[in-house]
C-alpha positions as CSV (number, residue, x, y, z in Angstrom):
1,M,91.0,113.1,107.3
2,A,93.1,110.3,106.3
3,V,97.3,110.6,106.6
4,A,99.6,108.8,105.4
5,L,102.9,107.3,106.5
6,P,105.2,105.6,103.7
7,E,107.1,102.4,105.5
8,P,109.6,100.4,103.6
9,T,108.6,98.2,100.7
10,T,108.9,94.4,101.5
11,E,107.2,91.4,101.2
12,T,105.4,91.5,104.5
13,S,105.5,95.0,105.6
14,A,103.1,97.8,104.8
15,T,104.1,100.2,102.1
16,G,101.6,103.2,103.8
17,R,99.8,103.7,106.8
18,A,96.5,105.9,107.0
19,F,94.8,107.3,109.9
20,V,90.7,107.5,109.3
21,D,88.9,109.3,112.0
22,T,85.6,107.5,112.4
23,P,82.7,107.9,115.4
24,L,84.4,105.1,116.5
25,G,87.7,106.2,117.1
26,T,90.6,106.9,114.6
27,L,91.4,103.6,112.7
28,V,94.8,102.7,111.4
29,V,94.6,101.4,108.1
30,E,98.1,99.9,106.5
31,A,98.5,98.2,102.9
32,S,101.0,96.8,101.0
33,E,100.8,96.7,96.9
34,R,99.2,93.3,97.3
35,G,96.2,93.8,99.9
36,V,95.1,95.8,103.0
37,T,97.4,94.1,105.9
38,Y,96.2,95.8,109.0
39,V,93.0,97.8,110.4
40,A,92.4,98.5,114.1
41,L,91.6,101.4,116.2
42,A,94.7,103.8,116.7
43,R,95.9,104.2,120.6
44,S,95.8,107.3,121.9
45,G,98.0,110.0,120.1
46,D,98.8,107.4,117.6
47,H,98.7,109.6,114.7
48,G,101.5,110.5,112.0
49,P,102.3,114.0,109.8
50,D,99.4,115.0,107.2
51,S,99.8,113.6,104.1
52,E,97.6,111.6,101.8
53,P,97.8,108.2,100.4
54,V,98.6,107.5,97.0
55,P,95.8,108.2,94.4
56,G,94.7,104.9,93.2
57,S,96.4,102.7,95.6
58,I,95.1,100.1,97.8
59,L,95.0,102.0,100.5
60,A,93.8,105.2,99.3
61,E,90.9,102.8,98.2
62,A,90.7,101.0,101.8
63,V,90.4,104.6,103.3
64,R,87.8,105.7,100.8
65,Q,85.4,102.4,101.7
66,L,86.2,103.0,105.1
67,Q,85.0,106.7,104.8
68,E,82.3,105.6,103.1
69,Y,81.4,102.7,105.4
70,L,81.0,104.1,108.8
71,P,78.4,107.4,107.9
72,V,76.5,105.7,105.0
73,A,76.8,102.0,106.2
74,A,78.6,101.1,102.7
75,R,80.4,97.5,102.2
76,V,84.0,97.6,102.4
77,R,85.7,95.0,100.3
78,P,89.4,96.1,99.5
79,P,91.5,93.1,98.8
80,A,92.8,91.4,101.9
81,R,96.4,89.9,102.4
82,F,96.4,87.0,105.0
83,E,99.8,86.2,107.1
84,N,98.4,83.5,109.0
85,G,98.5,79.6,108.5
86,E,96.0,77.2,106.8
87,F,93.2,76.9,109.5
88,E,93.1,80.7,110.4
89,R,93.1,81.5,106.7
90,R,90.0,79.3,106.1
91,V,88.6,80.9,108.9
92,M,89.0,84.2,107.7
93,E,87.7,83.6,104.3
94,E,84.5,82.5,105.4
95,L,84.3,85.0,107.8
96,G,84.8,87.6,104.7
97,R,81.4,85.7,103.7
98,V,79.1,86.4,106.4
99,P,76.8,88.6,104.4
100,Y,76.5,92.3,105.7
101,G,73.3,92.8,108.0
102,T,73.9,89.6,109.5
103,T,75.4,87.6,112.0
104,T,76.6,84.2,112.2
105,S,78.1,82.1,115.6
106,Y,81.4,81.0,116.3
107,G,80.7,77.1,116.0
108,K,78.8,77.9,112.4
109,L,81.8,79.7,111.4
110,A,84.0,77.1,112.5
111,A,82.2,74.4,110.2
112,M,81.9,76.8,107.5
113,A,85.7,76.8,107.5
114,G,85.5,73.0,107.6
115,H,86.4,72.6,111.1
116,P,83.2,71.9,113.0
117,G,83.7,71.8,117.1
118,A,86.6,74.3,116.5
119,A,84.4,77.2,117.9
120,R,87.2,78.3,120.9
121,A,89.8,78.3,117.8
122,V,87.6,80.7,116.0
123,G,87.1,82.9,118.6
124,N,91.4,83.1,119.2
125,V,91.4,83.8,115.5
126,M,88.7,86.6,115.8
127,R,90.4,88.1,118.7
128,S,93.6,88.1,116.5
129,N,91.9,89.6,113.7
130,Q,94.4,92.3,112.3
131,L,91.9,93.5,109.8
132,T,89.0,94.7,111.8
133,I,86.1,95.9,110.3
134,V,87.3,94.6,106.8
135,L,86.7,91.3,107.9
136,P,83.9,91.3,110.1
137,C,85.1,89.3,113.1
138,H,81.9,91.9,114.7
139,R,79.2,90.0,112.9
140,V,80.3,86.5,114.9
141,I,78.4,86.3,118.4
142,G,77.6,83.6,120.5
143,A,75.6,80.4,119.8
144,D,72.6,81.9,121.8
145,G,72.7,84.9,120.1
146,S,74.3,87.1,122.7
147,L,77.3,89.3,121.6
148,R,81.0,87.8,122.9
149,G,84.2,89.6,122.8
150,Y,85.3,92.0,120.5
151,G,89.1,92.3,121.3
152,G,91.5,93.9,119.4
153,R,93.3,97.5,120.6
154,G,90.7,100.0,122.3
155,A,87.8,97.8,121.1
156,G,84.8,96.5,123.4
157,L,81.2,95.1,122.9
158,D,79.8,98.5,123.0
159,R,81.7,98.8,119.7
160,K,80.6,95.5,118.6
161,R,77.2,96.5,119.2
162,W,77.2,99.8,117.7
163,L,78.6,98.3,114.3
164,L,75.7,95.7,114.2
165,E,73.2,98.4,114.8
166,L,74.7,100.2,112.1
167,E,74.3,97.3,109.6
168,G,70.9,96.5,110.9
169,A,72.0,93.4,112.0
170,I,70.3,94.0,115.5
171,S,68.3,96.7,116.9
């Protein structure tokens, strides 16, 4: 079930917030009129009063896609909004191009973003990803094929592995 909490409308704040129950736990989804601004696992007890996102809104579409994605492995692609510097924006744009069911390494993602040799910096960008699942940082692995950190609030390698198995990227 999704619930929405309206937020004040400003250029950088969310216009709505929804909570989506998933097999990974409850996700918090926030969106403005320009795109999805935040997706992460909710903290324990972090829920709001029952209400639904406005039908036809970006938030409602993001919630719908996430509800489809996790149980039946649909592709999630609501419009996203970046509030980062140029390097971070380029890395996140390239991350969004990593195909469903595949993985890439931190080094390859750095090269795709025009910064070969910046694998550690890419790891820092992945760690600060506020659009978990929507921008699939779980698809970024070590150069040796090993699963590396999956940060974010309440996340971990078990969740990264679960998402990659769901997508068929690993078995």
